[in-house]
C-alpha positions in Angstrom: -16.1 -29.2 -15.4 -17.2 -32.4 -16.5 -18.0 -34.4 -13.4 -18.9 -37.8 -14.5 -15.8 -37.5 -17.2 -13.6 -36.4 -14.3 -14.6 -39.3 -12.3 -14.3 -41.7 -14.6 -11.0 -40.5 -15.5 -9.6 -40.8 -11.7 -10.6 -44.5 -12.1 -9.1 -44.8 -14.9 -5.8 -43.6 -14.2 -5.5 -43.8 -10.6 -4.9 -40.0 -10.7 -6.8 -37.6 -7.9 -7.9 -34.5 -7.9 -7.4 -33.1 -5.0 -9.1 -29.4 -5.7 -10.1 -27.7 -8.4 -10.1 -23.3 -9.4 -13.3 -21.2 -9.7 -13.0 -21.2 -13.3 -15.2 -17.5 -13.8 -13.9 -15.6 -10.5 -11.7 -13.6 -12.7 -15.1 -12.2 -14.9 -17.9 -12.7 -12.6 -16.4 -10.9 -8.8 -17.6 -11.0 -4.9 -16.1 -7.7 -5.6 -18.4 -6.3 -7.9 -20.7 -3.6 -7.3 -23.6 -4.7 -9.0 -25.4 -7.3 -6.9 -27.0 -9.2 -9.7 -23.2 -9.8 -10.9 -22.3 -11.0 -7.3 -25.2 -13.6 -7.1 -23.5 -15.2 -10.1 -20.2 -15.3 -8.8 -22.0 -17.2 -5.3 -23.4 -19.2 -7.4 -20.5 -20.1 -9.6 -18.8 -20.8 -6.4 -21.3 -23.2 -4.6 -21.4 -25.0 -7.8 -17.6 -25.1 -7.7 -17.8 -26.7 -4.2 -20.7 -29.4 -4.9 -18.9 -30.4 -8.1 -15.2 -30.7 -5.9 -17.0 -33.0 -3.5 -18.2 -35.0 -6.3 -14.3 -35.7 -7.6 -13.0 -36.1 -4.4 -11.6 -32.7 -4.0 -11.2 -30.5 -0.8 -10.0 -27.4 -2.1 -11.6 -24.2 -4.2 -9.2 -22.0 -5.0 -10.6 -18.7 -5.1 -9.6 -15.1 -6.5 -11.9 -12.8 -4.5 -12.1 -10.0 -6.8 -10.1 -7.2 -8.2 -8.8 -3.9 -6.6 -10.6 -2.0 -9.8 -13.9 -2.6 -8.4 -13.9 -0.1 -5.6 -12.4 1.5 -3.0 -10.5 -0.8 -0.2 -13.3 0.3 2.3 -16.3 -1.0 -0.3 -14.9 -4.2 -1.8 -13.3 -5.7 1.1 -16.9 -6.1 3.2 -18.9 -6.7 -0.3 -16.5 -9.1 -1.3 -16.9 -11.2 2.7 -20.4 -10.6 2.6 -20.6 -12.6 -0.7 -18.2 -15.2 0.1 -19.9 -15.5 3.8 -22.8 -16.8 1.9 -21.0 -20.2 0.7 -19.4 -20.7 4.1 -22.4 -23.1 5.1 -22.0 -25.0 2.0 -18.5 -25.6 2.3 -18.9 -26.7 5.8 -21.5 -29.5 5.5 -19.1 -30.5 2.1 -16.1 -30.3 4.0 -14.4 -28.6 1.5 -11.9 -25.3 1.7 -12.5 -22.1 0.4 -8.8 -21.6 -1.1 -7.9 -17.2 -1.7 -5.0 -17.1 -3.5 -2.7 -14.1 -3.6 -2.5 -12.9 -7.6 -2.1 -9.7 -9.2 -5.6 -8.4 -8.4 -4.9 -5.3 -7.0 -6.3 -6.2 -3.6 -4.7 -6.9 -0.3 -1.7 -5.8 -0.9 0.3 -2.6 -2.4 0.1 -3.4 -7.0 3.0 -0.2 -7.5 4.2 -0.6 -3.5 8.1 -1.8 -2.7 9.1 -5.2 -2.0 8.9 -4.8 1.4 5.3 -5.7 1.9 3.6 -7.9 4.4 0.5 -10.4 4.3 -1.1 -8.4 7.1 -3.8 -7.9 4.9 -4.5 -11.1 4.2 -4.4 -12.3 7.3 -7.0 -10.3 8.3 -9.1 -10.7 5.3 -9.1 -14.5 5.8 -9.6 -14.2 9.6 -13.0 -12.0 9.0 -14.1 -14.8 7.0 -14.0 -16.7 10.4 -14.6 -20.7 9.1 -11.9 -23.3 9.1 -13.4 -23.9 6.1 -11.5 -20.8 4.6 -7.6 -20.6 3.9 -5.2 -19.8 1.8 -3.8 -21.3 -1.6 -0.5 -19.9 -1.6 1.7 -18.8 -4.5 5.1 -18.9 -3.5 5.7 -16.8 -7.2 3.3 -14.6 -6.8 3.9 -12.3 -4.6 7.4 -12.6 -4.3 8.1 -9.3 -6.1 6.3 -7.4 -3.4 7.8 -9.1 -0.3 9.3 -11.8 1.6 8.0 -14.8 0.8 9.6 -16.6 3.8 8.5 -14.0 5.9 4.6 -14.3 4.2 4.4 -18.0 5.1 5.3 -17.5 8.8 2.3 -14.9 9.0 0.0 -16.4 7.4 1.0 -20.2 9.1 -1.9 -22.5 9.6 -4.1 -20.4 7.1 -2.2 -22.1 4.6 -3.8 -24.9 2.9 -2.4 -25.3 -0.2 0.9 -24.5 -2.4 1.5 -23.3 -5.7 4.9 -22.1 -7.1 6.3 -21.1 -10.3 9.6 -19.2 -10.2 9.9 -15.2 -10.5 12.9 -12.3 -11.0 12.9 -9.4 -8.8 16.0 -8.1 -10.7 14.1 -9.1 -14.6 10.7 -8.5 -13.3 9.5 -11.6 -14.6 8.1 -15.1 -14.0 10.5 -18.0 -14.6 10.8 -21.9 -14.5 11.0 -22.3 -10.3 14.6 -23.1 -10.3 15.5 -19.8 -11.9 15.0 -16.2 -10.6 16.2 -14.8 -7.6 12.9 -16.2 -5.5 14.4 -17.2 -1.3 13.9 -20.9 -1.2 16.2 -21.6 1.3 13.9 -19.1 3.5 10.6 -20.7 1.8 11.4 -24.0 3.1 12.6 -23.1 6.7 9.0 -21.0 6.9 7.4 -24.2 5.9 9.3 -26.2 8.7 8.5 -23.6 11.0 4.3 -23.7 10.6 4.6 -27.3 10.0 3.3 -27.5 6.6 2.2 -30.7 5.1 0.1 -31.1 2.2 -0.2 -30.6 -1.6 2.4 -28.2 -3.5 1.2 -27.5 -7.6 3.0 -26.2 -10.1 1.5 -23.7 -11.7 4.0 -23.3 -14.9 3.5 -24.5 -18.4 3.0 -28.2 -19.0 3.8 -30.6 -21.6 4.5 -34.1 -22.3 6.6 -36.7 -20.0 10.0 -35.1 -20.6 8.7 -31.9 -19.8 6.8 -33.4 -16.6 9.9 -34.9 -15.1 11.2 -32.0 -15.7 8.8 -29.9 -13.7 9.3 -32.8 -11.3 12.9 -32.3 -10.6 12.4 -28.2 -10.2 10.2 -28.7 -7.7 13.0 -31.7 -5.8 15.4 -29.3 -6.4 13.3 -25.9 -4.5 12.3 -28.2 -1.4 15.5 -30.0 -1.3 14.5 -33.0 -1.6 17.4 -34.5 -4.4 
């Protein structure tokens, strides 16, 4: 991220940057068996935290690794140990490390049923044991694997931000936010139960003004704001 250009754009438009994404996390992973790669992942995470603070943001979205990097009893502690090294900086800056639930074959069974729970995500976040680590919970990503309302209830205050998109279990594909078969009524109920307030980002294809109006209207619909 060009920090100087981003700050200038914020000043010119009045649009905030609430958070960023650690851009190298898919290819340079905290679960990698190579210690040099893990060091680079740590360096990139620290850079992301500093750049995010510089532009006024308060979360860095992080995909912690990939299940293909080894057995669970190796990649879990390996990634925890590496990410923990960034916690003093996150604490100093007041910027969250926001772990996203994605299709990375880690902390859930990618080939499993749609009755899975958020148990492993809860344990993983809690093991990092920091008020500056939470979840950027993607509501659409894991509807394929479980009840998103129940996952929200399990994760509770660990959720610091939301991403949303639609998903159809019937067709096994991502959809527009208002399409598919995701149980948005239960999602709304669960968010109210955990007293969630904060940012929600539409992780869908963007576009010009008309497309953005459509996305905004879809978000209003699923959150029952109309």
